[in-house]
N, C-alpha and C positions, 0 to 999 in steps of 0.2 A: 650743523652733522648731516650728512645722509640719511636717509631712514634706514637703509641696507645694514651701514656701518653702524646704527644706532641699535639695532636690533643683533647684531652679530656681538658687539660690545655688552649686549645685557644679556645675552643669552650665555658668552664666556664668564660674564662675574656671578650669574645664578650658578653655574657648574663649578667656579671655585668656590664658593659658600657651601653647595653641597658637598664639594670634596673635602673642606675643614669638617665640617659637621660628620662626615663618616668618619675622619681621622679621631675628631673626638669619641666617638661612638664605641672605640673598639674595649674598653673595658665594660660595655654594657651586655647583658645575659639575658635571657628568658623574656619573661611580658615586659621588661623595663627597655628592651631593645625594638618591641612592636613600633612604638610611636615615632624615633628614632628613624628607624628603617624605612616605614613610609614615608617622612617626609624626604628623607635622601631621596628616593625614589621617585617622589612628586618633581621634587626641584631638578633632580637628573634630566626627565624626561621632558620637563619644561622647558629647561635652559635648550635642551637638543632643539626642540620644536621652533624656539626662537630664533635660534642662530640658522635653523634651514630656511624659515620664513626669510631672513636676510639676505642667505644666498640666494635663493629664489627670486626675492626683488632685483638683486643686482643682474642677475641672469637674463630677465625676463626685460627689464630695462624702465623697471618701473621705480628706480632709483633717483628721486627727485626729493629737493632739500622738505624738511620739517618748514611748518608755516611758523611754531614756536622754536625759539632755540633749544637746546638742550642745560640745563641748568648744570652744567659737569660740575661745578664745585658742591653742588647740592650732592649729586652723584657720589662723587670722590668721598666726602664725609660722611654719608651713609653705610657706602662700603668700606669705609675704614672704620667706623664705629661699630659695625656688623662683626667683622675679623676678630676687632678687640675683644668686642662681649664674648664672642667664642671662646678667644684664648682666655679672656678672665674666666669661666664657668669652673676648671680645674682649682684655682685658687681660692677663688670667693666662694661658690656653690650658686647654682641656680637662681635661687631669689634674691639674693644683694646684687648678683651680676647683672640682673632684668632691672633691678629697681635703678641701678645707675645708669643702664645705657639707655633705658625708657624716659626715663625723667633728661638726661643730658639731651637725649637728641630731640626730646618733644620741645626744649627750651630752645635749643641751637635752632632748628626746622620749622618751631613753632610760628604762624602767623598769627597769633592772637594779639589783638589789639588792644591798646589802652597800656602799656608799659610794662616794665619787668615784675612788677608784684604779680599783676593779672594772668602774666603768661605765666609764672612760676606758679601760681596756684591752678593754673589750667592743666600743666605739666604734672604736677603732684597728682592732682586729681585723674588724671589719664593715667597714669601710673599704678595707682592705687586699683583703680577700676581693673584694668586689665590683670594686674597680677593677682588680685583676689579671685577673678573667674579662672584664671589660670591653676590656681591653687585648688579652688574648690572644684574643677573639671577633671584633675588629673591626680591628685592626691586625695581626694573626698570621694570623688564618684568612682572614676576607675582604677582607683588604690596603685596606680605606677606611679613609682617614687622617680623623683626628678635629681639631678646630678647633685654630689655634696661635692664641696671643696675642700682643700685643704686649712682654710679660716676658718669657714662655717659649716 
């Protein structure tokens, strides 16, 4: 895949995820909207910049193939997982959806050697540590509520 095409596709994917985040943040108001709004703005600006970078590469003729092939399957898997994660948050709640997403993505995409048991332990440790830091950062330090779901 040409680098300009990869840049444009990456930028459009980021813009799509930012759009889904924006659609999901419609019920938030006040301080609970602060972080999602900053994240949406950051993702939108980043997506636009990456798209522009791809268009400029194509226009300047710097559109050489990558030395490494793009792992399209992994990119599609991450994108589909992220979209499913965002869509599951209203149903399950932020923390249960995050645990499922992080653990499953770490299992599927992880490169930890040593078999399934080692991979599962590494994925579980990663999930617990990341969710713990998010909980401490948002709930405890900032007092920002995370989205609740219908089930949890």
